[in-house]
SESE-800302 format. One line per 2 residues: number of its first residue (from 1); their letters; for each residue x, y, z of N, C-alpha, C. Coordinates in steps of 0.1 Angstrom, whole numbers, always signed. Layout:
N
NUM) a) X,Y,Z,X,Y,Z,X,Y,Z; ...
end
This chain:
273
1) mk) -549,+256,+750,-543,+245,+758,-533,+238,+749; -521,+235,+754,-510,+228,+746,-515,+214,+743
3) pt) -512,+209,+731,-514,+195,+727,-504,+187,+735; -508,+175,+739,-500,+165,+746,-493,+156,+737
5) va) -480,+154,+738,-472,+145,+730,-468,+134,+739; -472,+121,+737,-467,+110,+745,-455,+104,+737
7) iv) -443,+104,+744,-432,+98,+738,-430,+84,+745; -432,+74,+737,-431,+60,+742,-417,+55,+739
9) gi) -409,+54,+750,-395,+50,+748,-386,+62,+750; -380,+63,+762,-372,+75,+765,-358,+72,+765
11) gl) -352,+71,+753,-338,+69,+752,-331,+81,+746; -321,+80,+738,-314,+91,+732,-324,+100,+724
13) ig) -331,+93,+715,-340,+100,+705,-352,+105,+713; -359,+97,+721,-371,+101,+728,-368,+112,+738
15) gs) -357,+111,+745,-353,+121,+755,-349,+134,+748; -342,+134,+737,-338,+146,+730,-351,+153,+724
17) lg) -360,+145,+719,-372,+150,+713,-380,+157,+724; -381,+151,+736,-388,+157,+747,-381,+170,+751
19) la) -368,+170,+752,-361,+183,+756,-364,+194,+745; -364,+190,+733,-366,+200,+722,-380,+205,+722
21) lr) -390,+197,+724,-404,+201,+724,-407,+209,+736; -402,+206,+748,-404,+214,+760,-397,+228,+758
23) ks) -386,+228,+752,-379,+241,+750,-387,+250,+741; -394,+244,+731,-403,+252,+722,-415,+258,+729
25) kr) -419,+252,+741,-430,+256,+749,-443,+255,+742; -444,+246,+732,-456,+245,+724,-463,+232,+727
27) yr) -457,+223,+735,-463,+210,+738,-461,+206,+752; -471,+198,+757,-469,+191,+770,-464,+177,+767
29) vl) -453,+173,+773,-447,+160,+770,-449,+150,+781; -455,+139,+777,-457,+128,+786,-447,+117,+782
31) gi) -439,+113,+791,-430,+102,+788,-435,+89,+793; -434,+78,+785,-438,+65,+789,-426,+56,+787
33) ar) -422,+49,+798,-410,+40,+797,-413,+28,+806; -405,+17,+804,-407,+5,+811,-402,+6,+826
35) rp) -391,+14,+827,-385,+15,+840,-387,+28,+847; -391,+28,+859,-393,+41,+867,-380,+49,+867
37) vt) -368,+43,+868,-356,+50,+869,-354,+59,+856; -358,+54,+845,-357,+61,+833,-365,+74,+833
39) lv) -377,+73,+839,-386,+85,+840,-380,+95,+850; -374,+90,+861,-368,+99,+871,-357,+107,+864
41) ea) -349,+100,+856,-338,+107,+849,-343,+116,+839; -354,+113,+832,-359,+122,+822,-365,+134,+828
43) rr) -371,+133,+840,-377,+144,+847,-365,+153,+852; -354,+147,+857,-343,+154,+861,-337,+163,+850
45) lg) -336,+157,+838,-330,+164,+827,-340,+175,+821; -352,+174,+824,-362,+183,+819,-368,+178,+805
47) ai) -367,+165,+803,-372,+160,+790,-387,+157,+789; -393,+156,+801,-408,+153,+801,-414,+162,+812
49) da) -427,+164,+810,-435,+171,+820,-441,+161,+830; -444,+149,+825,-449,+139,+834,-445,+125,+828
51) gs) -446,+115,+837,-441,+102,+832,-450,+91,+837; -449,+79,+830,-458,+68,+833,-451,+55,+829
53) tn) -453,+44,+835,-448,+31,+831,-460,+23,+825; -471,+29,+823,-483,+23,+818,-487,+28,+804
55) lt) -487,+19,+794,-491,+22,+781,-505,+28,+780; -514,+24,+789,-528,+29,+789,-529,+45,+790
57) dv) -518,+51,+795,-518,+65,+797,-517,+73,+784; -515,+66,+772,-515,+73,+760,-529,+79,+757
59) yq) -539,+76,+765,-552,+82,+763,-552,+97,+764; -541,+102,+771,-540,+116,+772,-535,+123,+760
61) ad) -529,+116,+751,-521,+122,+740,-528,+125,+728; -525,+137,+722,-529,+141,+709,-520,+135,+698
63) iv) -507,+134,+701,-498,+127,+692,-489,+117,+700; -488,+105,+695,-480,+95,+702,-467,+92,+693
65) vl) -456,+93,+699,-443,+91,+691,-437,+78,+697; -435,+68,+688,-429,+55,+692,-414,+56,+690
67) cm) -407,+56,+701,-392,+58,+700,-386,+45,+705; -385,+35,+696,-380,+22,+700,-374,+15,+688
69) pv) -367,+4,+690,-362,-4,+679,-373,-8,+669; -369,-9,+656,-378,-12,+645,-387,-24,+648
71) dd) -381,-35,+653,-389,-47,+655,-400,-45,+666; -399,-35,+675,-408,-34,+686,-420,-24,+682
73) iv) -419,-17,+672,-428,-6,+669,-442,-12,+667; -444,-21,+658,-457,-26,+655,-463,-34,+668
75) pv) -456,-42,+674,-461,-49,+686,-466,-39,+697; -458,-28,+699,-462,-18,+709,-474,-11,+705
77) le) -474,-7,+692,-486,+0,+687,-499,-8,+688; -498,-21,+686,-510,-30,+688,-515,-30,+702
79) kl) -505,-29,+712,-509,-29,+726,-516,-16,+730; -511,-5,+724,-517,+8,+728,-529,+13,+720
81) kp) -532,+6,+709,-543,+10,+701,-556,+12,+708; -560,+3,+717,-573,+4,+724,-574,+17,+733
83) fl) -563,+23,+736,-563,+34,+745,-561,+48,+739; -560,+48,+726,-558,+60,+718,-571,+69,+718
85) kp) -569,+82,+718,-580,+91,+716,-586,+88,+702; -598,+91,+699,-604,+89,+686,-596,+95,+674
87) ra) -591,+107,+676,-584,+114,+665,-569,+115,+668; -564,+107,+677,-550,+107,+680,-541,+104,+668
89) iv) -529,+110,+667,-520,+107,+656,-508,+99,+662; -504,+89,+654,-493,+80,+658,-482,+82,+648
91) td) -470,+84,+653,-458,+85,+645,-447,+77,+651; -435,+76,+645,-424,+68,+650,-411,+75,+647
93) vg) -400,+69,+650,-387,+74,+646,-378,+63,+639; -384,+53,+634,-377,+42,+629,-369,+45,+617
95) sv) -357,+38,+615,-348,+40,+604,-352,+33,+591; -362,+24,+592,-367,+17,+580,-382,+20,+580
97) kg) -388,+23,+568,-402,+28,+567,-410,+18,+560; -405,+10,+551,-413,+1,+543,-421,-10,+551
99) vl) -414,-16,+561,-421,-26,+569,-432,-20,+577; -431,-8,+581,-442,-1,+589,-453,+3,+579
101) dq) -450,+8,+567,-460,+11,+558,-469,-1,+554; -463,-12,+554,-470,-25,+551,-478,-30,+562
103) qv) -474,-28,+575,-480,-35,+586,-489,-26,+594; -487,-13,+595,-495,-4,+604,-509,-2,+597
105) rg) -519,-5,+604,-533,-3,+600,-541,+2,+612; -552,+9,+608,-562,+12,+619,-559,+24,+628
107) vr) -549,+32,+624,-546,+44,+632,-542,+55,+622; -543,+67,+627,-538,+79,+619,-523,+79,+620
109) fv) -516,+73,+610,-502,+71,+612,-494,+78,+601; -483,+85,+606,-473,+91,+597,-460,+86,+601
111) ga) -453,+79,+593,-440,+74,+596,-430,+85,+596; -420,+85,+605,-410,+96,+605,-396,+90,+608
113) hp) -386,+96,+603,-372,+92,+605,-364,+104,+606; -361,+108,+618,-351,+119,+620,-337,+115,+618
115) la) -330,+121,+609,-316,+117,+606,-307,+124,+615; -307,+120,+628,-298,+125,+638,-297,+114,+648
117) gs) -285,+114,+655,-283,+104,+665,-269,+105,+670; -265,+94,+677,-252,+93,+683,-249,+78,+685
119) hk) -236,+75,+686,-232,+61,+690,-235,+59,+705; -238,+70,+712,-242,+69,+726,-257,+65,+727
121) ag) -261,+59,+738,-275,+55,+739,-280,+59,+753; -293,+59,+755,-299,+61,+768,-303,+76,+770
123) vk) -312,+78,+779,-317,+91,+781,-307,+101,+786; -296,+96,+793,-286,+105,+798,-278,+112,+786
125) as) -278,+106,+774,-271,+111,+763,-280,+122,+755; -292,+124,+760,-301,+133,+753,-296,+147,+752
127) ra) -300,+154,+741,-296,+168,+738,-307,+175,+732; -310,+187,+737,-321,+195,+732,-318,+199,+717
129) dl) -306,+200,+713,-302,+205,+700,-299,+194,+690; -303,+181,+694,-299,+170,+685,-305,+171,+671
131) fq) -317,+177,+670,-324,+177,+657,-323,+190,+650; -315,+200,+656,-313,+213,+650,-307,+211,+636
133) ka) -315,+216,+626,-310,+216,+612,-309,+202,+606; -313,+191,+614,-312,+178,+608,-325,+176,+599
135) vc) -324,+166,+590,-335,+163,+582,-344,+153,+589; -357,+154,+588,-366,+144,+593,-375,+141,+581
137) vl) -374,+128,+577,-383,+123,+566,-396,+119,+572; -407,+123,+565,-420,+118,+568,-426,+110,+557
139) vp) -431,+99,+561,-438,+89,+551,-452,+89,+555; -461,+97,+549,-475,+98,+554,-484,+88,+549
141) qd) -488,+79,+558,-499,+69,+555,-512,+76,+555; -514,+85,+565,-526,+93,+566,-523,+108,+563
143) rs) -527,+112,+552,-523,+126,+547,-529,+137,+556; -541,+134,+563,-547,+144,+571,-539,+147,+584
145) av) -529,+138,+587,-522,+140,+599,-508,+146,+597; -504,+148,+584,-491,+152,+580,-487,+166,+587
147) na) -496,+175,+586,-493,+189,+591,-489,+189,+606; -497,+181,+614,-494,+180,+628,-480,+174,+631
149) vr) -477,+164,+624,-463,+158,+626,-452,+166,+621; -455,+173,+610,-445,+183,+604,-442,+194,+615
151) dl) -453,+199,+620,-452,+210,+630,-443,+205,+642; -446,+193,+646,-438,+187,+658,-423,+187,+655
153) wq) -420,+182,+644,-405,+180,+641,-399,+194,+638; -407,+203,+632,-401,+216,+630,-399,+224,+643
155) aa) -408,+221,+653,-407,+227,+666,-394,+221,+673; -390,+209,+669,-378,+203,+675,-365,+208,+668
157) ga) -367,+216,+657,-356,+221,+650,-352,+215,+637; -360,+204,+633,-356,+197,+621,-362,+203,+608
159) rv) -356,+199,+597,-361,+203,+584,-368,+190,+578; -380,+192,+574,-389,+181,+571,-390,+179,+556
161) ll) -388,+166,+552,-390,+162,+538,-400,+151,+538; -409,+151,+527,-418,+140,+525,-413,+131,+514
163) ms) -414,+118,+517,-409,+108,+507,-418,+96,+508; -417,+87,+498,-424,+74,+499,-415,+65,+507
165) ar) -421,+55,+512,-413,+45,+520,-403,+38,+511; -406,+35,+499,-397,+29,+490,-385,+37,+487
167) ah) -387,+50,+484,-376,+59,+481,-367,+61,+493; -373,+62,+505,-366,+64,+517,-357,+53,+520
169) da) -362,+40,+519,-354,+29,+523,-342,+26,+514; -345,+29,+501,-334,+27,+491,-323,+38,+494
171) av) -327,+50,+497,-317,+60,+499,-309,+58,+512; -315,+55,+523,-308,+54,+536,-300,+41,+536
173) al) -303,+31,+528,-295,+19,+526,-281,+23,+522; -280,+34,+514,-267,+38,+509,-260,+48,+518
175) ts) -268,+58,+523,-263,+69,+531,-261,+66,+546; -268,+56,+551,-267,+54,+565,-264,+39,+569
177) hl) -271,+30,+563,-270,+16,+567,-257,+10,+561; -253,+13,+549,-240,+9,+543,-228,+14,+551
179) ph) -227,+27,+555,-216,+31,+563,-214,+23,+576; -226,+20,+582,-225,+12,+595,-219,-2,+592
181) lv) -224,-8,+581,-219,-21,+578,-205,-21,+574; -200,-11,+567,-186,-10,+563,-177,-8,+575
183) ah) -182,+0,+585,-175,+2,+597,-172,-11,+605; -183,-19,+605,-181,-32,+612,-171,-41,+604
185) al) -172,-40,+591,-163,-48,+583,-148,-44,+585; -146,-31,+586,-132,-26,+588,-127,-31,+602
187) ih) -136,-30,+612,-132,-35,+625,-128,-49,+625; -136,-58,+618,-133,-72,+617,-120,-75,+610
189) va) -117,-67,+599,-105,-69,+592,-93,-66,+602; -94,-55,+610,-83,-52,+619,-82,-62,+630
191) ag) -94,-66,+636,-94,-75,+647,-88,-89,+643; -89,-92,+631,-84,-105,+626,-69,-106,+624
193) rr) -62,-94,+625,-48,-94,+623,-40,-99,+636; -29,-105,+634,-21,-111,+645,-13,-100,+652
195) dq) -9,-89,+644,+0,-79,+650,-8,-68,+657; -16,-72,+667,-26,-63,+673,-19,-51,+680
197) kv) -8,-53,+687,-1,-42,+694,+4,-32,+685; +10,-36,+674,+15,-27,+664,+4,-19,+657
199) lq) -6,-27,+653,-18,-22,+646,-25,-11,+654; -28,-14,+667,-35,-5,+675,-27,+8,+678
201) sl) -14,+7,+679,-6,+18,+681,-6,+28,+669; -10,+23,+658,-10,+31,+646,-24,+36,+642
203) ma) -34,+32,+650,-48,+37,+647,-49,+51,+651; -52,+60,+641,-54,+74,+643,-67,+79,+638
205) gs) -68,+92,+634,-80,+98,+631,-88,+91,+620; -82,+87,+609,-89,+80,+598,-96,+68,+603
207) fr) -89,+59,+610,-96,+47,+615,-107,+50,+625; -104,+60,+634,-114,+64,+644,-127,+69,+637
209) da) -125,+78,+627,-137,+84,+621,-144,+74,+613; -137,+65,+606,-144,+55,+597,-151,+44,+605
211) tr) -147,+42,+617,-153,+31,+625,-162,+36,+637; -163,+49,+639,-170,+54,+650,-184,+48,+652
213) va) -192,+46,+641,-205,+41,+642,-206,+26,+646; -195,+19,+645,-195,+5,+650,-196,+4,+665
215) ss) -195,+16,+672,-197,+16,+686,-212,+16,+690; -221,+18,+680,-235,+19,+682,-241,+6,+687
217) dp) -253,+6,+693,-260,-5,+699,-261,-16,+688; -255,-28,+689,-256,-38,+679,-271,-43,+677
219) eq) -278,-45,+688,-292,-50,+687,-300,-41,+679; -299,-28,+681,-307,-19,+673,-303,-20,+658
221) wv) -290,-21,+655,-286,-21,+641,-288,-34,+634; -288,-45,+641,-292,-58,+636,-306,-57,+630
223) qi) -315,-51,+638,-329,-50,+634,-330,-41,+622; -323,-30,+622,-323,-21,+610,-318,-28,+597
225) fq) -307,-35,+599,-301,-42,+587,-311,-52,+582; -317,-60,+591,-326,-71,+586,-339,-65,+581
227) an) -344,-54,+586,-356,-48,+581,-354,-42,+567; -342,-38,+564,-339,-32,+551,-329,-41,+543
229) ag) -329,-54,+545,-319,-63,+539,-318,-62,+524; -329,-61,+517,-329,-61,+502,-322,-49,+497
231) dl) -326,-37,+502,-319,-25,+497,-305,-24,+502; -302,-29,+513,-288,-29,+518,-279,-38,+510
233) rq) -284,-49,+506,-276,-58,+498,-273,-52,+484; -282,-44,+479,-280,-37,+466,-269,-27,+468
235) av) -270,-19,+480,-260,-9,+483,-246,-16,+484; -245,-27,+491,-233,-35,+492,-227,-38,+478
237) rl) -235,-43,+469,-231,-47,+456,-225,-35,+449; -231,-23,+450,-226,-11,+444,-213,-7,+450
239) fq) -212,-8,+463,-199,-5,+470,-188,-14,+466; -191,-27,+466,-181,-37,+462,-175,-34,+448
241) re) -185,-31,+439,-180,-28,+425,-171,-16,+425; -175,-5,+432,-166,+7,+432,-153,+4,+439
243) ln) -153,-4,+450,-141,-7,+457,-131,-15,+448; -137,-24,+440,-129,-32,+431,-123,-23,+420
245) rl) -131,-13,+415,-126,-3,+405,-115,+5,+410; -116,+9,+423,-105,+17,+429,-92,+8,+431
247) aa) -94,-4,+435,-83,-13,+437,-76,-15,+424; -83,-16,+413,-77,-18,+400,-69,-6,+395
249) ql) -72,+6,+400,-65,+18,+396,-53,+21,+405; -50,+13,+415,-40,+17,+424,-26,+20,+418
251) dr) -23,+13,+407,-10,+15,+400,-12,+22,+386; -23,+30,+385,-26,+36,+372,-28,+51,+374
253) ps) -24,+59,+364,-26,+73,+364,-40,+78,+367; -50,+70,+363,-64,+74,+364,-69,+75,+379
255) lr) -61,+70,+388,-64,+70,+402,-66,+85,+407; -57,+93,+402,-57,+107,+407,-70,+114,+403
257) at) -74,+112,+390,-87,+118,+386,-99,+113,+393; -98,+100,+396,-109,+94,+404,-110,+100,+418
259) mk) -99,+102,+424,-99,+107,+438,-102,+122,+438; -98,+130,+428,-102,+144,+427,-117,+145,+425
261) ks) -123,+136,+418,-137,+136,+415,-145,+134,+429; -140,+124,+436,-147,+121,+449,-145,+133,+459
263) qs) -133,+139,+459,-130,+150,+467,-140,+162,+464; -141,+164,+451,-150,+176,+448,-165,+173,+451
265) yr) -169,+161,+452,-182,+157,+456,-184,+159,+471; -174,+154,+478,-174,+154,+493,-173,+167,+500
267) lp) -164,+176,+495,-161,+188,+502,-173,+197,+505; -182,+199,+495,-194,+208,+498,-204,+201,+507
269) lf) -204,+189,+509,-215,+182,+516,-215,+185,+531; -203,+187,+537,-202,+189,+551,-194,+201,+554
271) dg) -194,+212,+545,-186,+224,+547,-171,+221,+549; -167,+211,+542,-152,+208,+542,-148,+200,+554
273) l) -157,+196,+563,-153,+188,+574,-149,+173,+570
end
């Protein structure tokens, strides 16, 4: 009999996970959402086998995946705790792990962060291949539950890494959260200019690529920034220092060597893209 995975929150990540797990044919997927229309759309897309608007239905699940903004994870977990199976495993998809590692107690919990997504939101944006070859970090609070959560994410196509909450949050502050913050800063610099018509007519690929993530859901990213504020501030300090160093080199021969160094680091990271 297939294990049942309850996905609580059927948006881009939850819907994509459901599609991937159902495609693997290894799990039965139960979707739990606040709005019936979300479940109807998830069923139409093939992201879930069954749906419910009632948290109590997690009693069916062997694994519960909480797919919601960071601030909502612990409150929702507290509500569904009484309805969990005795040996049920709970995991999540939050972008910050330290706050959960500190607050989650009383369940078999393995924190998870799939490093995949889009500036688009909602179940309609779901893709079965969203996690293919993406990294999913696991922060195991309960070591006995790690293998089951690893198997789930591997079935979805992800490459699994185990890390501590501390190491994870410090790293993603630099690789994920800082680029989002910088994108917003660049947008604000441009939006504050008086020559908007001229400026917008000259916005091309570089500006588009550098600011794409500023189109993401602000509410979600406010929660991420605030939950990881300490590490993000440190990343900002490092970025400001490097930006000042580059600015000081603008009229110096050393600028070429600095840019060649960054080019040589960047090119292999994304196959030259």
